[in-house]
N, C-alpha and C positions, 0 to 999 in steps of 0.2 A: 226312948225314941228309936234306939237301935233295933229293939225287938219288933217294932212296927215295920221298919224297912226290911228286916229279915222275913217277916211274914208276907209282905207285899212281893218281894223278889221270889220267894218260894211259890206263891200263888201264880205269878206270871210265868215263871219257868215251868211249873207243873202243867199249867193249861196249854202252853205252847208245845210241851213234850207230848201231851195227850193228843193235840192236833196233828203232830208229826207221825205218831204211831198209827198204822192202819188198823181199822176195825174199831169196835166200841169197847172202851174200858169200863169195867164195872166197879172201880174204886170210888169211894165217896170223896167229896171236895176236901175234907180235912186231911185225908190221906194223900191227896194230890199236893196239898201245901207242904206236908212233911216230906214227901218224895222230892219236891222242888227244892226244898231247903237242903236236903241231903245231897242232891245233885249239884247244887251250888258249892257246897263244901268239897265234894269230890272234884269238881272242876277247878276250884281254887288250889287244891292240893296238887292236882296234875300240872297246873300252870307253874307252880313253884318247883316241882320236880323237873319240868322242862326248861326252867330258867326264863320264862316269859311273864312272870307275875308282875314285874315292875317295868313298865315301858312308858315312854312319853306319849301323851295324848290318850286316845281311847284304847283300852286294852281289848281289842277285838278277839285276839287269840284266847284270852281268858274267858271272855263271854261265850265263845263258841264251845270251849271245853266245859263250861258250866251247863250249857244247853245239852251237850252230849251226855254229860253225867246225869242230868235230869231225865233225859229220854231213857237211859239205861235203868235208872232207879224206878221210874214210873212203870216201865215194862216189867221188871222183876216184881215190883209191888203189886201190879195187876195180876200176875200169875199166882203169887203167894196169896193174895186176897181171895181170888176165885177158888183156890185149893182149900183154904181155911173155911170158906163159906159153903163148901160142898158143891160148887159149880165149876168144877175143874174143866178147863178147856186145854186141848193140846195145841199150844201156840209155839212151843219151842221145837 
């Protein structure tokens, strides 16, 4: 059951990250899910490093860091995917 939640959270974070990034991303949905999962892991690690991982109530800071991580990973993933597929775009 944990794997299902990991995939759902990765999908939601990846799709929201794609909506935040301007322009059209060329990565497939499966890569969006993986980037969302990696962004979630990155955000959780950052919240631990900042000492805000365990708070009472809703962990808004952790969620914002997860989303920021997902935006970063989706952006990098899109650039790498376009480069590997031979459709390199100068986005950086």
